[in-house]
MARTOR-423720 format. One record per residue: residue in three letters; x, y, z of N, C-alpha, C, O in turn. Coordinates in pm, whole numbers, plus 50000, padded with zeros to 5 digits. Layout:
MARTOR-423720
ALAXYZXYZXYZXYZ/...
END
This chain:
MARTOR-423720
UNK660677242634484660247233834372660367222434342661397219334281/UNK659267211234376659937196734336659897191134215658847193834157/UNK660847182434135661347179534032660197166434002659837160134102/UNK659837163833914658917151033878659997143733801660407150333706/UNK660627130633816660677125633713660117112333638659217107733709/UNK660247106433552659457099533498659267083633579658597074233537/UNK659997084233690659917069333753658987075533859658427067933937/UNK658757091433869657447089833998656157092133926655127094433989/UNK656177091633785655157093633722654247082833714654837072133728/UNK652927081533694651867070433688652477060933591653317064033506/UNK651957048433612652437043033511651707041233361652217033833278/UNK650547048033334649937049733250650557058933180650427057633058/UNK651497072433238652187083833153653267076033122653607077033004/UNK654077066833206655487060233139654917049933039655667050032942/UNK653987041633023653587037732900653457047232789653997044232682/UNK652597061932802652667065932678654157071532657654577070932542/UNK654967076832752656017084932707656687072732592656867073932471/UNK656907062532669657707052432565656937046432468657637039932391/UNK655827046032444655027043132327655297056032227655517053932108/UNK655267067632272655777081032191656947078132126657107078432004/UNK657907074832225659757071932168659787061032067660667060031983/UNK658637052032082659087040832000658357044531868658897040731764/UNK657127052031860656457057331748657377065331660657517062531541/UNK658087076431727659017083731678660487074531617661027077631511/UNK660897064731692661737053131643661297050131498661937051431394/UNK660207046431515659637037831379659267045431289659357039531182/UNK658697060531272658777067531201660237072731093660457072930972/UNK660867075631196662697079131171663377065931071664227066530983/UNK662677055231122663197043131062662677040530935663347037530836/UNK661287042030944660637038030823661037053630683661077052830560/UNK661207063330755661767072430681662747068530588662597068930466/UNK664087063730668665207061630651665347051830543666317053030468/UNK664457041730524664017030330447663417034830325663527029330215/UNK662707046430356662297048430217663177055430165663517052630050/UNK663727065030226664667073730143665817062530079666197064229963/UNK666227053330144667287042430065666667036029951667197034729841/UNK665357031629989664837023229859664917032429746665287028129637/UNK664547046429764664097053629684665337058229613665327059329491/UNK666767061729706667607059729617668147051229521668487053229404/UNK668167039429609668257020429522667367025029365667887026129254/UNK666207026529393665327030129265665847037629174665897033329059/UNK666297049329202666597057829111667987055329077668347061428976/UNK669017046829139670097043529098669997032529024670887031128940/UNK669237024729030668797011128920668367017228790668777012228686/UNK667247031828788666617035928671667877044828589667727048328472/UNK669057047728664669837057328606671087048628547671827053128460/UNK671257033728613671807024128542671317018728384672007016228285/UNK669917018228403669267014728314669057021728193669037016528082/UNK668887035728225668867041728128670477046528076670557055627993/UNK671277042428109672827043928049672837031227969673047031027848/UNK672637022328031672647010527940671807011027843672117002327761/UNK670977016427814669777019927690670557024227608670837018227504/UNK671187039227654671727045827546673027042127527673617047827435/UNK673687033227596674847030027531674687015527446675777010427418/UNK673757009827410673706999727361672677002327219673016998227108/UNK671777007527238670667012127144671527016327020671057014826907/UNK672727021427037673407023426878674097011426842674317009026724/UNK674457003526937675426989526889674386982526838674656974226751/UNK672826984526884672376972026829671576975726708671526966326629/UNK671176982626682670236992426592671676996726454671346999926340/UNK672866996126487673666999826367673486988026278673046976926306/UNK673946993226154673926985226028675396977426028676516981726059/UNK674986964725983676246956225989677386959825909677096963625796/UNK678366959625934679786963325885680526951125858680526942425946/UNK681256948925733682266940725719683076936225818683226924425849/UNK683636946125869684946945225959684756951626100685566957926168/UNK683096947226131682806948226259683446945626385683666933726411/UNK683806954926472684406955326594683636945126705682466941226707/UNK684716942626792683756932726902683246942826972683696954026994/UNK681996936227016681166942327118681956943227255682886936327296/UNK681206955427320682076958027485681136946627552680096942427500/UNK681666942327671681186934427750679826936627799679586948627818/UNK678836928327825677416932527881677776927828057677896916628108/UNK677826936228094677966932428258676516932228309675766939328243/UNK675936925428416674746919628505674136934828516673016935628465/UNK674576945128564673846955628577673246965328477672606975528500/UNK673636959428348673286965328211672026955628137671246958328045/UNK672166945728204671246936828135669856939328097669426934627991/UNK668896948428197667866953128221667696962428093666636963228031/UNK668726968428064668626978127985668896974227843668256980127756/UNK669656966027813670276955727700668816947127676668416946827560/UNK668196941827758666926933927698666206946127642665886946327523/UNK665926956827728664686967427636665056967827509664286965027417/UNK666366971627490667236978827358666896964727241666546966427125/UNK667116949427314667366942327205665706935227194665556927927096/UNK664406937127292663286935327259662826946427116662406941927009/UNK663026960627144662606970627065663306966426923662666966126818/UNK664226964126930665116961326792664026951826713663616955526602/UNK663676942226759662996927726722661476934626675661086934326559/UNK660776940426777659436941726736659186947626618658086943226587/UNK659576955626527659466957726384659456950126281658956953026172/UNK660306934526323660486926526240659506916126249659706905426190/UNK658226918726333657126910326372657336894226374656616886226314/UNK658356891326447658556878526477659936871326427660466860726461/UNK660356883126316662036875626263663006883126334662986889426440/UNK663816880826251665146884826322666446887126188666436883126071/UNK667156892626241668336897226132669626890026150669746888026271/UNK670816884426073672096878726106672506888126178673286883426260/UNK672386899726190673246907526258672846909426416673816912126487/UNK671516908426486671396905426587671266890026618670836886726729/UNK671636879326514671926868826607673216869726625673726865026727/UNK674046876526518675466876826586675966885726736676866883926818/UNK675106893726722674846898726885674676890427011675336891127115/UNK673616882326982673376875227084674456862027140674736856527246/UNK674886861126977675936847726988677036853627086677276848527196/UNK677586863427042678766872827084678886874927246679696870627328/UNK677956881727256677496883627432677056871927514676886872427636/UNK676846858427421676206848527505674896853827594674726853927716/UNK674216857427505672866866227577671756853527627671156854927734/UNK671566842627552671016833727623671226828227772670246824227836/UNK672636828127830672866820827924672556834128019672466831328139/UNK672396846927988672576858328043671086859428097670766863628208/UNK670296855128003668686856428032668146846828126667326850728209/UNK668556833628122668296824128177668086828128353667026824328402/UNK668776833328419668296837828582667396842728565666386836228592/UNK667196857028509665846866928496664546858628470663446863928481/UNK664716845428436663596836828449662896834628545661666833528550/UNK663846833728647663426831928808663076842528882662366841428982/UNK663636855328831663436870128893661846870128970660786863928955/UNK662436881929070660986884529190660116891329108658936889129134/UNK660346899829004659746909928908659086902628815659776896228735/UNK657876902128807656966897228712657496908228556657406903028444/UNK657796916728564657976926428421659486917228392659766911528287/UNK660256917728509661586909328436661506895028374662056890228275/UNK660566889128472660176875228377659386872728225659286863428145/UNK659006883828236657646884628100658806891627950658826886627837/UNK659656904127995660866906127894661966892527878662266887927768/UNK662366888327980663546878027969662946868527860663646866827760/UNK661456860827868660646854227776660696856927664661106850427568/UNK660106870227674660676875627533661606876127433661566872927314/UNK662736882227530663716879727475664276867327404664696865327290/UNK664146860727498664546842727440663846840927325664346836327222/UNK662886843627335662286843027189662916847427075662816842726962/UNK663546856427112664386864326988665476857326973665726855126854/UNK666166853227041667466845427052667306833326944668196831326861/UNK666146825426951665456818926895666716804226881667106798726778/UNK667026801727000667576790427052666806777227114665956777227204/UNK667376765527038666526752727078666696748327217665856741527275/UNK667976752827278668036750227439667266755227528667256749927639/UNK666406767027502665896773227593664136768727553663146774327598/UNK664156760527486662806755527421662156752027548661276760327573/UNK662236743927627662016736327755661666746027840660516746927882/UNK663036757627890662606767727979661586776627976661076781628077/UNK661166779527825659876787627783658936782227800657956788327842/UNK658916767727771657566762827779656656761727902655426761727905/UNK657626760728010657306758828156656506772928206655906773028313/UNK656566785228113655526794828150654156795528035653356804628011/UNK654336780627976653066785327879651646782327985650526786027949/UNK651826776328096650466774628171650616783928270650086780528377/UNK651266796428269651396806128401649786810228396648996807228307/UNK649566817128502648326818928550647896832528465646796833528411/UNK648676840628462648586852928353648496850328217649146841828155/UNK647936855428188647436852728049648446863827955648516861427835/UNK649246875828011650076879527941651416870027952651856865727846/UNK651996867128053653056855628039652686844827954653236843127845/UNK651906838427992651106829927891651746832027730652696827727666/UNK650756840127711650696845327588652286847027487652606843327373/UNK652956854027591654526859827572655076843727538655506840927426/UNK655036836327617656096825027613655256816127503656116807527482/UNK654286812827429653666811927344654086812327204654256804127114/UNK654196827227223654996835927098656136833827095656616833226981/UNK656916832327190658746829727215658346813627152658686810027040/UNK657966809527200658016791727174657856791427007658766786826938/UNK656686796426952656726797326803657966802926705658096799726586/UNK658766811126773659886818626733660876806426731661596804726633/UNK660916798226832662096793426864662146778026771663046770626732/UNK660866777926765660596759226664658826760526661657946755526731/UNK658826769026552657316766826524656626751826514655556748026562/UNK657376746226454656786731026453656476722926569655576714626579/UNK657436726726665657186721026808656236727826887655496722726971/UNK656306741426850655686752826932654146746826900653476742926996/UNK653616746126772652366746126735651496734826805650306734826837/UNK652836721626825651896711626925651836716227058650946712127133/UNK652566723127090652396729827254650906739527284650166741127382/UNK650956744027158650056757127159648886754527125648016761027184/UNK648526746627042646736741726994646346736127091645116735927082/UNK646766729627214645856723327306645536733527390644356734427423/UNK646486743427442646046756227522645046763227449644116766827521/UNK644966766027332644136773827267642726773127286641966782727287/UNK642316756727306641096751727360640966754127501639856757127545/UNK641966753127577641726748427708641686763527774640946764827871/UNK642546777327721642396790427774641596798627717641726804527610/UNK640586798827807639456807727742639716824227808638956833927812/UNK640996822527851641336838527889642386846627803642916857327833/UNK642616836627651643626843027572642896847327490641856841527455/UNK643316858927443642576866627348642826863727213643986861927174/UNK642016863227149641786854227000642736864226877643346858326788/UNK642756876826886643586885826853645286879326872646026874526785/UNK645456880626972646636876526993647336860326949648416856326904/UNK646196855126986646586838726891646866840726774647956836426738/UNK645976848026669645616850026563647216856526527647906852126436/UNK647606866726608648846871426553650076862326593651126865526537/UNK650106854926651651166850326689651176837826577652196833826522/UNK650056833226558649956818426439650436828826310651196823126232/UNK650156841226280650206844326147651826848926096652316849925983/UNK652366851026229654116854926241654526841626181655656843126136/UNK654116829526162654916818426153654306816026007653236820525966/UNK655496805625916655356800725777654046792325832653866787125941/UNK653256793025722652276785625656652506769425677651696761425725/UNK653606767325634654046752925659654546746425770654936734725777/UNK654496755425860654916749926015654036747026062654106737426138/UNK652866753226043651706752126152650506747726082649646742826157/UNK650226748125959648986745125902648776728525927647636724125915/UNK649596721625952649406706225930648556703026072647396698726076/UNK649336705726174648996705526320647686711026358646926704026425/UNK647266726126310646116733326331645056723526235643966720326283/UNK645386719826121644256712426029643756703126098642536702126113/UNK644946691926171644476678026242643746682426385642876675326435/UNK644186695026447643396695526549641886702626540641026701126626/UNK641726710326422640466714526386639436701226366638306700026413/UNK640156691526282638946679626245638806671226384637856663426395/UNK639666672726482639376663526594638876668526723638676662426828/UNK638656685626681637696691726802636796689426802636306684326701/UNK635936692126935634486685826932633966700526896634566711226883/UNK632676697026885631626709926780631926723426851631976734326794/UNK632136720926999631986736427034633386747027031633416759327045/UNK634416737827010635716744726995636136743026847637156749326817/UNK635556735926749635706737226614635696751926555636596756926487/UNK634546757726593634746771826501635736780326543636456786426464/UNK635836781326683637486785526710638766782226630639416791526582/UNK639066772226618640146764726590640206769326411641206771826345/UNK638896769126371638856772726221639306783926197640216785526115/UNK638746793826264639376807526239640636810126221641216814426122/UNK641146806226359642806803526346643256799426197643696807326114/UNK643086786726180643346777326057643086786125939644076788325870/UNK641826792125898641486801525818642486815125776642726819825665/UNK642876818625887643816829425906645046825225853645516831725760/UNK645656815325896647016812425841647186804225719648136806025643/UNK646106793625696646206784825584644726786425526643936778825581/UNK644236793325442643026794125370642526786425311641316784125301/UNK643996778125233643866763625143643476753025234642476746025219/UNK644286752325324644256744125394642656741125484642166730225514/UNK642116755325510640616755625617639406751825460638226749225479/UNK639856752225358639246752925263638256737925233637126737925183/UNK638996726225276637896714925254636766712125388635676706625397/UNK637706719025481636946720425596635646728525603634606724425654/UNK635786737425560634586750925505633786746825431632626748725469/UNK633926741325329632936728725207632236722425283631026724625286/UNK632946710925379632276697825413631216705525542630116700225560/UNK631506714725605630956721025687629726728125667628776729025746/UNK629866733625540628636740725474627626728925416626426728825445/UNK628166720525342627316708925298626726701625414625696694925418/UNK627376703625484626326695525629625316702525685624236697325713/UNK625616714625705624466728225716623976721625856622776724025871/UNK624506714325961623856711926068624276718326190623666715526294/UNK625396727726193625466734326308625846748326297626926751426248/UNK624706760026354624376772126296625806781726333626206791426270/UNK626376775926451627446783326492628606779426355629146788526292/UNK628766769226334629796765626255629676769226113630546770326026/UNK628386770726109628036776825973628346793225921628776798025816/UNK627866799726063628046814926057629786815226066630376822725988/UNK630476807826151632116809326102632316809025999632846819225956/UNK632016795825881632516792525797632116801925699632886803525603/UNK630986809025704630176820725627631286832625634631226841225546/UNK632196833525723632796846325763634076843325728634686853225687/UNK634716832925728636236831025700636176824125533637166823725459/UNK635216820525505635556814925325636416827525259636446839625280/UNK636966820525187637436827925117637996828124973638816836324931/UNK637346816224891637436813124734636476814124686635586806524726/UNK636226822024600634796825524516634086808424467632916804724465/UNK635486800324429634956788324408634246779524486633696769224448/UNK634286784524607633376776024699631706777924728630896770724787/UNK631536795624636630676797124662629356793224619628346800124633/UNK629426779924558628556772624552627606763124681626506757524681/UNK628706764824783628146759524897627356770425019626856768125129/UNK627556784924929626926795025020626056796624954625146800325028/UNK625566796224814624176800524749622966797424787621946804324787/UNK623216781324835621896776524893621616782525031620446781725070/UNK622706789525127622216794825249621486806025253620876809825353/UNK621536813725106620876827225111619196821925128618466830625175/UNK618656811425102617386804225169617086799025279616026793125297/UNK618226800925395618016794125509617066793025556616356796425461/UNK616236790225652615116791925759615416800025842614446807025871/UNK616766803825921617266813326030617646825825950618446825525856/UNK616956838025997617136846525942618786850225930619376853925828/UNK619256848326043620786854126060621936848325976623016853525948/UNK621446836425944622406829125883622176832025718623076829525637/UNK620806837925676620716846125536621506858625521622286862425434/UNK621036864425642622186876225640623156878325635623486889825605/UNK624266867325663625406863125670626116859825564627206863125517/UNK624836849125524625186845125339625186857025254625766855725146/UNK624746866625276624126876025209625736884325198626426886425098/UNK625946887325317627406894025388628726887125296629616893425240/UNK628566875125300629676868725212629416868625080630416867825009/UNK628306869125023628216870724870628626883824813629176885924705/UNK628166894124926628876907924903630426909524866630976917024786/UNK631026898224967632586896524936632946891324835633796897324769/UNK632436878424788633246872524726632056871924582632586866324487/UNK631226874724566630226874124456630996874624347632176878224345/UNK630136869924228630616868724093629736876424009629056884724069/UNK629616875723896628466882623788627726870623811628216859323819/UNK626056875023823625206862423804624696864823966623486864223992/UNK625606867424061625396866924172624236877924231623226875124296/UNK624626889324192623816900024222622406898324201621796907324260/UNK621506889024130620256885024118619686878924230618646881724289/UNK620676868324255620406865324399620276871924535619576867924628/UNK621006882024533620746893324632619546901324596618746905324680/UNK619446903624475617836911124446616866906324510616036913824560/UNK616776891524521615826884624543615606891024685614596897724704/UNK616426889424771616676886224902616256902824962616316903925085/UNK615886914024893615746926824954614266928224951613866939724970/UNK613366919224932612326915824993612106907825111611046906725172/UNK612966903425133612816891725286612166895525420612866904625464/UNK611496893825479610596899725592611676904425674611566915725722/UNK612556898525693613806904525794614616918125730615296918825627/UNK614286928625827614816939025796616606937525762617186940025656/UNK617156932925886618466933325835618896921325719619906922825651/UNK618326913725709618486904025595618386914825467619176915425373/UNK617506920925483617446931625322618456941725351619216941625254/UNK618806949425425619586955525468621156956625444621826966825427/UNK621676938625447623076933625417622826930125317623926932125265/UNK621896924025198621826919525120621776934624990622086935124871/UNK621326943225069621276960924976622786965124961623376969724863/UNK623236961925091625076968025092625986955825051627186957425031/UNK625296942025040626266933124930626216934824837627256933224774/UNK624956939424760624996942924593625806957024585626646957824496/UNK625606968524674626676980624641627856976424673628536984724613/UNK628666968824729630086963924755630476954424650631676951824644/UNK629626948524562629986939524422630586951624327630106961724276/UNK632126944524330632766957824226632266958224065632846967224004/UNK631346950823984630556951523879629136955923893628356956923799/UNK628856958424020627496965124035627976986024118628456990624222/UNK627446991123989628027006224060626937011424090626047003524121/UNK626627025824092625557031124148624577034524064623447035024113/UNK624747038223892623617036323833623057022023846621887019423875/UNK623867014623824623096998223802622196995923951621216988523947/UNK622557001824064621996999924192620807007924182619797004124240/UNK620817020524103619497030024061618627021623990617457021124027/UNK619057014223881618337007723778617276997223870616056996023856/UNK618076990923956617386976524059616466982224094615306978724073/UNK616916994924172615797000024258614197004424200613127003724261/UNK614477009124061613447010923988612977001323915612097004223833/UNK613426988323925612396979423880611786972724006611096962623993/UNK612006977624112611306969524238609916973124253609536984724267/UNK609266964024249607916967724292607146966624426605926968124434/UNK608046963524541608166960424689608876975924741609956980824707/UNK607916980724826608236993124886609516990524976610486998024980/UNK609416982325025610406977625121611706976125063612646982425112/UNK611876967624954613266966024840613536980724827614486985424890/UNK612706989124744612827004124715613467012524818614447019024781/UNK613117013524935613167017125067614607012425149615057019425240/UNK615167001325112616376997225172617767002825057618887006725088/UNK617207001524937618517006724833618287021224867619407026124875/UNK617657027524884617717042124904618247044025050618647055025087/UNK618247035325116618887042025254620727036625240621707041725293/UNK620627024325145622017020525147622967031225052624087035925074/UNK622187032824955622687045824866623267057124938624397061824927/UNK622187061125021622257074625127623317074325168624127083325145/UNK623597062925247625037062525345626117058225266627177060025326/UNK626257053725162627667052325056627827068925049628857073325099/UNK626877078724989626947088024969627387098025100627967108425068/UNK627207096325200627507104625344629297100025377630237106125427/UNK629117084225311630297079625345631367087125227632557088425257/UNK630967090725120632127093425008632597109725049633597115325005/UNK631647115225139632237130025157633237131325232633437123825328/UNK634127142325197635787143325247635407145425349636197147325441/
END
């Protein structure tokens, strides 16, 4: 019997053999790397969870007059501590407490967080920015502001909030230009960030930005100003409604106007030639109207546009001084069939809404 060795095999067979060996070796290597990475991830997760369990009671504990010194916060525990730290602040809606400030100072938290800003992990960088906002140290302002133009809206909005927590008067000067430039920023997120700040810290800068803004950007800025400072927005709203030359701006003003004393600027718009502005003016009257305004809404029940009639009827029904019996009396007094029908529809909707 002749024994055939690999050296005697055809070249193609030898190539296939060594390729098979290489594939097996690579498979074993990849399996080993995967298992090693899995073990490392599980170890990091275990350390993280242990740090959370260790620090959560300390961070959430009620301050004591004779509080003992905190244990040392080592680098391995930092990710777990940051989670606890950020969680402790979220119910405070942008605020902080003396006890949390004491913890940050005693641990030297600000310096520990700075290396996290250069972490490869996007999550680590985000939570570090959030945590620095809660620390509220002016020395971190420049480091955090570097993330304000990050391509990620999540990161940039977290940086914006952190800056407003650190120093709202400086932060708003950085934030306002980005509000105009960043179309990817959620308006709800921006409004929440601004509303966490004291009105005095942001109203002046927002007012100036709104007045300087071009017509395309002004409605957006006015919404934010009205949310933070209705009093600061009122003069701009009155001026823009009196001018009545930009439909988008008029619509925005009607949505954010908050003072019934300014209704003299709204009442003429109940007869605006554009039906969607008549409709919005009716909604505003239903929100802010005073006795006597119901007669203006009654006249709108015969408008040629269904949506105007509908919103006028809903506005009537929503006035605190116009109850169901008064609505029935108004309905019976109407000679226009469309007016009677729209009141009937609104009353039926309210009745269904009153069901448990």
